VMD Tcl script that draws the C-alpha trace (Angstrom):
set ca {
  {-0.13 0.02 0.04}
  {1.12 3.36 -0.56}
  {0.10 6.62 1.49}
  {-2.88 7.18 -0.70}
  {-4.18 3.55 -0.24}
  {-3.80 3.79 3.48}
  {-5.75 6.85 3.62}
  {-8.60 5.03 1.63}
  {-8.23 1.94 4.07}
  {-8.62 4.14 7.11}
  {-11.80 5.66 5.91}
  {-13.01 2.11 4.81}
  {-12.41 0.57 8.30}
  {-14.09 3.59 10.09}
  {-17.00 3.24 8.18}
  {-17.25 -0.54 8.93}
  {-16.74 0.20 12.72}
  {-19.71 2.72 12.60}
  {-21.74 0.15 10.48}
  {-20.98 -2.75 12.98}
  {-20.60 -0.97 16.23}
  {-18.42 -3.58 17.87}
  {-18.38 -4.39 21.41}
  {-14.84 -3.87 22.82}
  {-14.00 -5.61 26.24}
  {-11.63 -3.56 28.25}
  {-9.77 -4.79 31.31}
  {-8.08 -1.48 31.85}
  {-6.73 0.76 34.56}
  {-8.73 2.88 36.91}
  {-7.08 6.00 35.64}
  {-8.33 5.70 32.03}
  {-11.61 3.72 32.27}
  {-13.79 6.85 31.52}
  {-11.62 8.22 28.79}
  {-10.97 5.06 26.96}
  {-14.82 4.42 26.87}
  {-15.33 7.82 25.58}
  {-12.81 7.43 22.78}
  {-14.43 4.03 21.95}
  {-17.79 5.65 21.50}
  {-16.46 8.70 19.71}
  {-14.86 6.18 16.98}
  {-18.29 4.46 16.85}
  {-17.67 1.19 18.54}
  {-19.14 0.25 22.10}
  {-17.02 -0.22 25.30}
  {-17.45 -2.63 28.24}
  {-15.44 -2.54 31.23}
  {-15.34 -5.57 33.11}
  {-12.75 -7.65 35.22}
  {-14.66 -9.82 37.68}
  {-13.60 -13.45 37.36}
  {-17.24 -14.84 37.24}
  {-18.01 -13.03 34.07}
  {-14.69 -13.24 32.08}
  {-15.74 -16.41 29.81}
  {-19.36 -15.17 29.41}
  {-18.17 -11.69 28.38}
  {-15.83 -13.08 25.40}
  {-18.99 -14.88 24.03}
  {-20.48 -11.62 22.52}
  {-17.33 -9.02 22.04}
  {-15.45 -8.47 19.12}
  {-12.12 -7.59 20.62}
  {-10.28 -7.75 23.90}
  {-8.01 -4.81 25.24}
  {-5.78 -5.65 28.04}
  {-4.13 -2.88 29.92}
  {-1.81 -3.29 32.85}
  {-1.86 0.37 34.26}
  {-3.22 -0.25 37.64}
  {-2.39 -3.83 38.05}
  {-3.04 -6.32 40.85}
  {-2.62 -10.31 40.87}
  {-6.47 -10.50 40.83}
  {-6.63 -8.39 37.60}
  {-3.73 -10.56 36.04}
  {-5.76 -13.72 36.54}
  {-8.80 -11.82 34.83}
  {-6.63 -11.09 31.80}
  {-5.45 -14.57 31.45}
  {-9.06 -15.94 31.87}
  {-10.58 -13.40 29.34}
  {-7.76 -13.81 26.92}
  {-7.93 -17.67 26.86}
  {-11.63 -17.35 26.27}
  {-11.16 -14.85 23.55}
  {-8.49 -16.92 21.88}
  {-10.81 -19.73 21.75}
  {-13.06 -17.54 19.68}
  {-10.28 -16.18 17.66}
  {-11.01 -12.47 18.28}
  {-8.20 -9.82 18.43}
  {-6.47 -9.42 21.77}
  {-4.50 -6.15 22.13}
  {-2.10 -5.87 24.90}
  {-0.78 -2.47 26.39}
  {2.06 -3.16 28.70}
  {1.72 0.07 30.67}
  {4.85 0.59 32.71}
  {6.33 -2.73 31.89}
  {10.06 -2.40 32.83}
  {9.32 -0.04 35.58}
  {8.61 -2.64 38.21}
  {8.93 -6.52 38.38}
  {5.21 -7.02 38.88}
  {4.34 -5.18 35.66}
  {7.28 -6.89 33.52}
  {6.48 -10.29 34.84}
  {2.77 -9.92 34.13}
  {3.30 -8.69 30.64}
  {5.35 -11.51 29.93}
  {3.06 -14.12 31.53}
  {0.18 -12.83 29.41}
  {2.23 -13.11 26.49}
  {3.22 -16.64 27.50}
  {-0.32 -17.87 28.03}
  {-2.69 -15.67 25.98}
  {-2.79 -15.41 22.23}
  {-2.11 -11.62 21.91}
  {-2.43 -10.57 18.44}
  {-1.19 -6.82 18.88}
  {1.22 -5.14 21.33}
  {1.07 -1.28 21.59}
  {3.48 0.55 23.92}
  {6.20 3.19 24.06}
  {9.79 2.43 23.36}
  {10.73 1.66 26.97}
  {7.69 -0.71 27.53}
  {8.43 -2.52 24.22}
  {12.05 -2.75 25.11}
  {11.07 -4.62 28.39}
  {9.57 -7.30 26.45}
  {12.85 -8.21 24.67}
  {14.13 -11.65 25.38}
  {17.90 -10.46 25.06}
  {19.31 -8.06 27.77}
  {18.91 -4.39 27.00}
  {19.32 -1.34 29.14}
  {15.75 -0.16 29.83}
  {15.15 3.49 30.66}
  {11.74 4.32 32.06}
  {10.28 6.69 34.45}
  {6.93 5.50 36.01}
  {4.98 4.76 32.84}
  {6.63 7.31 30.63}
  {9.28 6.32 28.07}
  {12.78 7.69 28.28}
  {13.82 5.85 24.89}
  {13.10 6.91 21.40}
  {11.23 4.83 18.67}
  {14.32 4.86 16.74}
  {16.33 3.25 19.55}
  {13.82 0.12 19.60}
  {12.92 -0.54 15.85}
  {15.38 -3.22 15.19}
  {14.45 -5.05 18.29}
  {10.71 -4.42 17.84}
  {11.02 -6.07 14.28}
  {13.02 -9.09 15.81}
  {10.51 -9.27 18.66}
  {7.57 -9.28 16.24}
  {8.97 -12.06 14.15}
  {9.78 -14.19 17.25}
  {6.38 -13.81 18.82}
  {4.55 -13.70 15.58}
  {2.45 -10.64 16.50}
  {2.02 -7.09 15.50}
  {3.99 -4.64 17.55}
  {3.34 -0.88 17.53}
  {5.99 1.31 19.16}
  {4.40 4.75 19.50}
  {6.15 8.09 19.95}
  {6.92 11.11 17.71}
  {6.76 8.74 14.72}
  {4.79 5.54 15.35}
  {6.46 2.27 14.14}
  {4.34 -0.74 13.45}
  {5.68 -4.29 12.27}
  {4.64 -7.88 12.11}
  {8.42 -9.05 11.63}
  {8.08 -9.05 7.78}
  {6.60 -5.63 6.92}
  {6.72 -2.42 8.73}
  {4.70 0.83 8.59}
  {5.55 4.32 9.84}
  {2.58 6.88 11.08}
  {3.77 10.52 11.07}
  {0.40 11.97 12.57}
  {0.28 13.25 15.92}
  {0.81 16.13 18.39}
  {3.03 16.88 21.43}
  {-0.25 17.62 23.27}
  {-0.79 13.99 23.65}
  {1.90 13.86 26.32}
  {0.08 16.58 28.48}
  {-2.95 14.58 29.08}
  {-2.99 11.30 31.00}
  {-4.27 8.22 29.22}
  {-3.75 9.18 25.56}
  {-1.26 6.27 25.01}
  {-4.01 3.77 26.43}
  {-6.64 5.55 24.30}
  {-4.26 4.82 21.09}
  {-4.55 1.21 22.14}
  {-8.30 1.58 22.33}
  {-8.37 2.91 18.78}
  {-6.41 -0.02 17.52}
  {-8.73 -2.49 19.39}
  {-11.74 -0.86 17.39}
  {-9.89 -0.95 14.14}
  {-8.94 -4.68 14.78}
  {-12.35 -5.77 15.56}
  {-13.62 -5.35 12.01}
  {-10.38 -5.42 9.83}
  {-8.64 -8.89 9.53}
  {-5.21 -7.56 8.34}
  {-4.07 -6.46 11.85}
  {-0.86 -4.66 10.71}
  {-2.95 -2.47 8.38}
  {-5.54 -2.01 11.00}
  {-2.90 -0.93 13.60}
  {-1.44 1.54 11.39}
  {-4.59 3.09 10.30}
  {-5.87 3.37 13.75}
  {-2.96 5.22 14.87}
  {-2.95 7.47 11.80}
  {-6.56 8.42 12.41}
  {-5.93 8.83 16.09}
  {-2.87 10.98 15.50}
  {-4.62 13.22 13.04}
  {-7.47 13.55 15.49}
  {-4.95 14.82 18.00}
  {-3.47 17.41 15.40}
  {-7.15 18.87 14.94}
  {-7.82 18.92 18.67}
  {-4.52 20.66 19.35}
  {-5.54 23.17 16.64}
  {-8.97 24.28 18.41}
  {-7.91 23.82 22.18}
  {-5.92 26.23 24.45}
  {-4.43 23.73 26.72}
  {-4.59 19.99 28.03}
  {-8.12 20.21 29.48}
  {-9.64 21.58 26.16}
  {-7.48 19.29 24.27}
  {-8.97 16.17 25.85}
  {-12.49 17.43 25.14}
  {-11.57 18.24 21.58}
  {-9.99 14.97 20.98}
  {-13.06 13.14 21.55}
  {-15.02 15.67 19.08}
  {-12.20 15.31 16.55}
  {-12.50 11.60 16.68}
  {-16.20 11.84 16.13}
  {-16.05 14.55 13.40}
  {-12.85 14.04 11.57}
  {-13.92 14.25 7.84}
  {-12.95 11.87 5.02}
  {-11.71 14.85 3.10}
  {-9.24 15.71 5.93}
  {-8.10 12.12 6.16}
  {-7.47 11.87 2.50}
  {-5.34 15.04 2.69}
  {-3.57 14.91 5.82}
  {-3.20 11.14 7.02}
  {0.69 10.22 6.86}
  {0.93 6.52 7.05}
  {3.66 5.07 5.03}
  {5.17 1.74 4.43}
  {8.87 1.35 5.45}
  {11.08 0.28 2.50}
}
mol new
graphics top color blue
foreach p $ca { graphics top sphere $p radius 0.5 }
foreach p [lrange $ca 0 end-1] q [lrange $ca 1 end] { graphics top cylinder $p $q radius 0.2 }
display resetview
């Protein structure tokens, strides 16, 4: 695909989301439950937040994608993710993992690796440090809380190798997003620094990926298109807002209102040669 074709595909997937209104099961963190639910609705899908063990298997019977986010982790929630992930895997629905803060503490790193070992995760979305923490070879990981101190460029080769090793799509988000399945790679050049001034915007990017993967079987393309659309919405939100509070509200509006003409003109999704 070239840049023009990626733009057309983004519009096609977005139309399908709004036609199907897929239900996205989130096991996510307390900080972002409200904002990621709102992002899901603005995109055109439906959110459900549930983590009780008693309903994990039943929940997987009628959802179209599973979003796992380890941002405010407890052992109980790890078990919820494993139960939901195994049930979702049996149905073959996409499972998107956001390893928030992996590399910062042993609990987070070990939980992310346990989920990857026991659940058929299809897409991993993280910042550079989070993705580096999943490498099987030793690397120096630089992370502060849940914020990356690494750059996307520093992790490209490792992400490509890891995607090939795990047979998963890996999206490393930053100033330029890098998405790979181990064979092909795509860059997304949409986005805005204001994302870094509002909590949960990375988690919401993972939500966008979950919505797109719910209706598009090519998960590499779905992930890249989701990040392009989300990044462009951020550009629009920054243009009409005066600070972080206004940006968050404007982001919901932009995700809801972004026109097809604007997407064709300003999406910057490019294959890596």
